[in-house]
C-alpha positions as CSV (number, residue, x, y, z in Angstrom):
1,M,26.0,3.2,-14.5
2,E,26.1,0.5,-17.5
3,Q,24.9,1.1,-20.5
4,R,22.9,-1.9,-20.0
5,F,21.0,-0.2,-17.1
6,K,20.5,2.5,-19.2
7,I,18.9,0.9,-22.0
8,E,16.5,-0.5,-19.4
9,T,16.4,2.7,-18.4
10,D,15.1,4.7,-21.0
11,G,12.8,1.7,-22.0
12,L,11.3,2.0,-18.6
13,A,10.6,5.6,-18.8
14,R,9.1,5.4,-22.6
15,S,6.4,2.5,-21.5
16,W,5.3,5.0,-18.8
17,M,5.3,8.4,-20.6
18,R,3.3,6.5,-23.4
19,Y,-0.3,6.9,-20.8
20,D,-2.1,11.0,-20.6
21,R,-1.5,12.6,-17.1
22,K,-4.8,12.1,-16.2
23,T,-4.4,8.1,-16.6
24,L,-1.4,8.0,-14.6
25,R,-3.0,10.3,-12.4
26,D,-6.0,8.2,-11.5
27,Y,-5.5,4.4,-12.5
28,L,-3.8,3.1,-9.3
29,V,-5.9,4.7,-6.8
30,Q,-8.9,3.3,-7.4
31,G,-11.1,0.4,-6.4
32,V,-9.0,-2.3,-4.7
33,E,-5.6,-0.1,-5.4
34,D,-7.5,2.5,-3.7
35,P,-4.7,3.4,-0.6
36,R,-7.5,4.1,1.7
37,I,-8.5,0.1,1.7
38,N,-5.5,-1.5,0.3
39,I,-4.1,-3.6,2.2
40,Q,-0.1,-3.0,1.5
41,S,-1.2,0.7,1.8
42,I,-2.1,0.3,5.0
43,L,0.4,-1.5,6.0
44,T,2.8,1.3,4.8
45,R,1.1,3.7,6.7
46,H,1.7,1.6,9.6
47,F,4.7,0.9,9.1
48,L,5.4,4.8,9.2
49,I,3.1,5.1,12.3
50,H,4.7,2.6,14.1
51,R,8.3,4.1,13.8
52,L,6.9,7.6,14.4
53,F,4.9,6.2,17.8
54,G,5.9,2.9,18.7
55,D,3.0,0.3,19.6
56,K,0.8,3.7,20.8
57,F,-1.5,2.8,17.9
58,W,-1.9,-0.3,17.8
59,G,-5.4,-0.9,18.4
60,L,-6.4,1.9,16.1
61,M,-4.2,-0.4,13.4
62,E,-6.1,-2.8,13.3
63,Q,-9.5,-1.5,13.4
64,E,-8.4,0.3,10.1
65,L,-7.6,-3.1,8.8
66,R,-10.6,-4.6,9.6
67,F,-12.9,-1.5,8.1
68,A,-10.5,-2.3,4.8
69,L,-12.0,-5.9,5.1
70,V,-15.2,-4.4,5.1
71,V,-15.3,-2.2,2.5
72,N,-13.8,-4.5,0.2
73,W,-16.6,-7.1,1.2
74,L,-19.2,-4.8,0.6
75,L,-18.0,-3.8,-3.0
76,K,-18.0,-7.5,-3.9
77,L,-21.5,-7.5,-3.3
78,L,-22.0,-4.3,-4.9
79,K,-19.8,-5.9,-8.2
80,A,-22.7,-8.7,-7.6
81,S,-26.0,-6.2,-8.0
82,V,-27.1,-6.8,-4.7
83,S,-29.7,-5.0,-4.0
84,P,-30.6,-1.9,-1.1
85,W,-32.8,-4.5,0.6
86,Q,-30.6,-7.0,1.2
87,L,-28.4,-4.4,2.5
88,H,-30.7,-3.4,4.8
89,A,-31.4,-7.1,5.7
90,L,-27.3,-7.6,6.1
91,L,-27.8,-4.9,9.0
92,D,-30.8,-6.1,10.3
93,G,-29.0,-9.5,10.2
94,L,-25.9,-8.5,12.4
95,L,-28.2,-6.4,15.0
96,Q,-29.9,-9.7,15.7
97,G,-26.5,-11.9,15.4
98,Q,-27.8,-14.0,12.2
99,R,-24.9,-15.7,10.3
100,E,-26.7,-15.3,7.3
101,A,-29.5,-12.7,6.0
102,D,-31.9,-12.8,2.6
103,G,-29.8,-15.6,1.4
104,L,-26.1,-13.7,2.0
105,E,-24.2,-14.9,4.2
106,I,-22.8,-13.1,7.1
107,P,-18.7,-13.6,7.7
108,P,-17.6,-14.2,10.9
109,F,-14.9,-11.4,11.0
110,L,-18.2,-9.0,9.6
111,S,-19.9,-9.9,13.1
112,E,-16.5,-10.0,14.7
113,T,-15.9,-6.1,14.0
114,F,-19.5,-5.4,14.2
115,A,-19.3,-6.2,18.2
116,S,-16.1,-4.4,18.7
117,L,-17.6,-0.5,17.3
118,S,-19.7,1.7,19.3
119,L,-23.3,2.1,17.6
120,P,-23.9,3.8,15.5
121,N,-21.0,3.0,13.4
122,Y,-19.7,2.6,10.0
123,I,-20.9,-0.7,9.3
124,C,-24.2,0.8,9.8
125,D,-23.7,3.7,7.4
126,L,-22.1,1.0,4.8
127,L,-25.1,-0.7,4.7
128,S,-27.6,1.9,4.6
129,W,-26.2,4.9,2.4
130,A,-27.8,3.6,-0.7
131,P,-30.6,5.1,-2.0
132,V,-33.7,2.6,-2.2
133,E,-33.9,2.1,-6.1
134,T,-29.9,0.6,-6.6
135,T,-26.3,0.3,-5.2
136,D,-25.1,1.5,-8.6
137,V,-23.6,4.3,-7.2
138,P,-19.9,4.5,-5.2
139,I,-19.4,4.6,-1.9
140,P,-19.7,8.0,-0.5
141,K,-16.2,9.8,0.0
142,Y,-17.4,10.4,4.0
143,L,-17.6,6.8,4.3
144,M,-14.5,5.9,2.3
145,N,-12.5,8.7,4.2
146,T,-13.8,7.4,8.2
147,F,-10.3,6.3,8.8
148,A,-8.6,9.5,7.5
149,A,-10.8,11.9,9.4
150,I,-10.2,9.6,12.9
151,W,-6.3,9.6,11.9
152,R,-5.9,13.0,11.4
153,E,-7.7,14.2,14.4
154,L,-5.8,11.9,16.5
155,L,-2.5,12.8,15.3
156,E,-3.1,16.6,14.7
157,N,-1.6,17.4,18.2
158,E,1.2,15.0,18.6
159,M,4.3,16.1,17.9
160,P,7.4,13.1,17.5
161,R,10.4,13.7,16.3
162,R,10.1,14.2,12.2
163,I,11.3,10.9,10.3
164,S,13.1,11.4,6.8
165,V,11.4,8.8,4.1
166,L,12.5,8.0,0.3
167,E,9.8,6.5,-1.8
168,P,11.3,5.5,-5.0
169,G,8.5,5.0,-8.0
170,C,6.2,7.2,-6.1
171,G,3.9,7.9,-9.3
172,S,1.3,10.8,-9.2
173,A,1.7,10.8,-5.5
174,N,-0.4,7.5,-5.8
175,D,0.6,7.0,-1.8
176,Y,1.4,10.4,-0.9
177,R,-1.7,11.6,-1.4
178,F,-3.5,9.4,1.3
179,I,-0.3,9.8,3.7
180,D,-1.1,14.1,3.4
181,A,-4.7,13.4,4.0
182,Y,-4.4,11.0,7.1
183,G,-2.6,13.3,9.1
184,L,1.3,11.8,8.5
185,S,3.1,14.1,5.9
186,R,3.8,16.9,8.8
187,L,5.4,14.4,10.9
188,L,8.0,13.4,7.6
189,D,10.9,15.1,6.0
190,Y,9.5,12.7,2.5
191,H,11.3,13.2,-0.1
192,G,9.7,10.9,-3.7
193,F,11.1,10.1,-7.1
194,D,9.8,8.8,-10.1
195,L,11.2,7.7,-13.6
196,C,8.3,9.2,-15.9
197,E,8.1,13.0,-16.1
198,K,4.3,12.9,-15.9
199,N,4.0,11.6,-12.7
200,I,6.3,14.1,-11.2
201,H,4.3,17.1,-12.9
202,N,0.9,15.8,-11.4
203,A,2.6,15.2,-7.8
204,K,4.1,18.8,-8.2
205,A,0.5,19.8,-8.8
206,M,-1.2,18.4,-6.0
207,F,1.3,19.4,-3.4
208,P,3.7,22.0,-4.5
209,Q,5.1,22.3,-1.3
210,A,6.6,18.5,-1.0
211,C,9.6,16.9,-2.8
212,F,8.9,15.3,-5.7
213,K,11.5,14.9,-8.5
214,V,12.4,12.9,-11.6
215,G,14.4,10.0,-10.4
216,N,16.2,6.6,-11.4
217,V,15.9,3.7,-8.7
218,L,18.8,2.5,-10.5
219,E,21.6,5.2,-9.1
220,I,19.6,7.5,-6.5
221,D,20.9,10.7,-6.4
222,A,21.6,10.9,-2.3
223,P,24.9,10.5,-0.6
224,D,24.7,7.0,1.7
225,K,22.3,6.6,4.6
226,T,20.6,9.8,4.0
227,F,17.2,8.3,5.0
228,D,15.7,6.7,7.9
229,H,13.4,5.0,6.1
230,C,12.4,4.1,2.5
231,F,9.2,2.5,1.0
232,M,7.8,1.4,-2.3
233,H,5.3,-0.9,-3.9
234,D,5.2,-2.7,-7.1
235,L,8.3,-1.7,-8.6
236,F,11.0,-4.8,-8.8
237,E,8.7,-6.8,-10.5
238,H,9.3,-4.9,-13.5
239,L,13.1,-4.9,-13.5
240,S,15.1,-7.1,-15.2
241,V,16.6,-9.4,-12.0
242,D,20.5,-7.6,-12.4
243,A,18.5,-4.3,-12.4
244,M,16.6,-5.3,-9.1
245,E,19.5,-6.2,-7.1
246,L,21.1,-3.0,-8.1
247,A,18.2,-1.2,-7.0
248,I,17.8,-2.8,-3.9
249,S,21.7,-1.9,-3.1
250,E,21.1,1.7,-4.0
251,I,17.8,1.8,-1.7
252,C,19.8,0.1,1.0
253,R,22.8,2.5,0.6
254,V,20.7,5.3,1.4
255,T,18.4,4.1,4.0
256,R,19.6,3.9,7.5
257,Q,17.1,2.2,10.0
258,G,13.9,0.7,7.7
259,I,12.4,-0.6,4.5
260,C,8.9,-1.1,3.5
261,V,8.4,-2.9,0.2
262,G,5.2,-4.4,-1.3
263,F,5.2,-6.9,-4.3
264,F,2.2,-7.8,-6.5
265,N,3.8,-10.9,-7.9
266,M,5.9,-12.8,-5.8
267,H,6.0,-16.6,-4.7
268,E,8.1,-19.4,-2.4
269,A,9.6,-20.9,-5.1
270,D,13.6,-21.1,-5.3
271,D,13.4,-19.2,-8.5
272,H,12.4,-16.2,-10.2
273,I,9.8,-16.3,-13.5
274,V,10.8,-13.5,-15.9
275,K,8.5,-12.5,-18.3
276,T,9.4,-9.5,-20.5
277,V,6.3,-7.1,-21.2
278,G,7.6,-4.9,-24.3
279,N,10.1,-2.4,-22.6
280,Y,9.6,-3.6,-19.3
281,H,9.1,-7.1,-17.4
282,W,6.3,-8.4,-15.1
283,N,8.5,-11.1,-13.2
284,K,7.3,-13.5,-11.1
285,L,10.0,-12.8,-8.0
286,S,11.3,-15.5,-5.2
287,L,10.7,-14.8,-1.9
288,V,13.5,-16.8,-1.3
289,R,15.9,-14.7,-3.2
290,T,14.7,-11.2,-2.4
291,K,15.3,-12.3,0.9
292,A,18.7,-13.1,0.8
293,L,19.3,-9.5,-1.7
294,F,18.1,-7.2,1.2
295,Q,19.9,-8.7,3.7
296,K,23.5,-9.5,0.9
297,H,22.8,-5.7,0.7
298,A,22.1,-4.3,3.4
299,R,25.1,-5.9,5.6
300,H,27.3,-4.5,3.2
301,S,25.7,-1.1,4.1
302,S,25.9,-1.6,7.6
303,D,29.1,-2.4,8.9
304,G,28.7,-5.9,8.5
305,H,25.5,-6.1,11.0
306,A,22.9,-8.8,9.5
307,A,19.4,-6.8,8.8
308,V,16.3,-9.0,9.9
309,V,13.8,-9.0,7.0
310,D,10.2,-9.8,7.7
311,A,7.8,-11.2,5.1
312,I,3.9,-10.9,5.0
313,H,1.8,-12.5,2.6
314,I,-1.0,-11.0,2.9
315,D,-3.8,-13.4,2.3
316,T,-1.9,-15.7,5.1
317,F,-1.7,-12.5,7.7
318,L,-5.3,-11.7,6.7
319,M,-6.6,-15.3,7.4
320,S,-4.5,-15.5,10.4
321,Q,-5.5,-12.0,11.9
322,F,-9.1,-12.0,10.7
323,G,-10.4,-15.2,9.3
324,R,-10.6,-13.9,6.0
325,C,-8.7,-14.9,3.2
326,D,-10.4,-14.0,0.0
327,Y,-7.4,-11.1,-0.9
328,H,-7.6,-9.9,-4.3
329,N,-4.6,-11.0,-5.0
330,K,-3.0,-13.7,-4.0
331,D,0.8,-13.3,-4.8
332,A,1.2,-10.1,-2.7
333,Y,3.5,-9.7,-0.4
334,T,5.0,-6.8,1.8
335,L,8.9,-7.1,3.3
336,I,9.7,-5.0,6.3
337,V,13.4,-4.3,6.2
338,R,14.9,-3.6,9.8
339,L,18.7,-2.8,9.3
């Protein structure tokens, strides 16, 4: 690896190592980043499920996305200090087919989702759980884990061919802990690595049987075409443009079939917007240029066959599928690369 990339690697490692292990363990799995309701994390799990089972679970995938929209909508209401009585009024309004209740709008996607569920359903529970006195308490875990329980039960007796999966920048098992909770981990030959030793300590403490190790996406310690699939989140924006291309080339080199990448800061302009923050970057990446890099390096690593790169703008996707376009991050994209 070139000296300039070694220097960048050292700076990135220092940036993350300055945090304590508890902070690293918790901060990317809370609120809108919670993989149970974060759309990009859900799409990653669906990417893996589709690779295992094809179209078998499409209907449940749609319902899980609806669940995430419902919970995120409710969390916004709770931040606005809605009262338990207003939540109960919303439930009454849904039961009666109304468009608003107690001064609060009932969004069409909520009415559609409610109508698609059997009674009693999780929306009834979500609008009824709060104590009479206050909504200033967390949504109970059993409700947040609604789809974890459903997927775990459905997948318990499934026996597809296991697939090998690589996750660069795995953090403190940020997504893996939910891959495991949803019953997917036993179907995967999973390998995760991260530049930060504290993240790997956290991941191994939670999942001592899983394969986690310290590693560098700029120099992946694996032979060509080792893994069937690869996924990662929020990684490339923190690299220099040259390092990003090297990382993409490495990921394409070690992957045989498909890649799922979540971006938190991307736009559809022709150029990247480069921004340095301390020892790392916070770039806004060009969708056009990033897709071109995947196509370039996937072709080089796939005997000249062109890769197909599908881009999902999360806000546009939610609008087209569910009529909902208030995702918390308007710059979020997920790329699916078929090698």
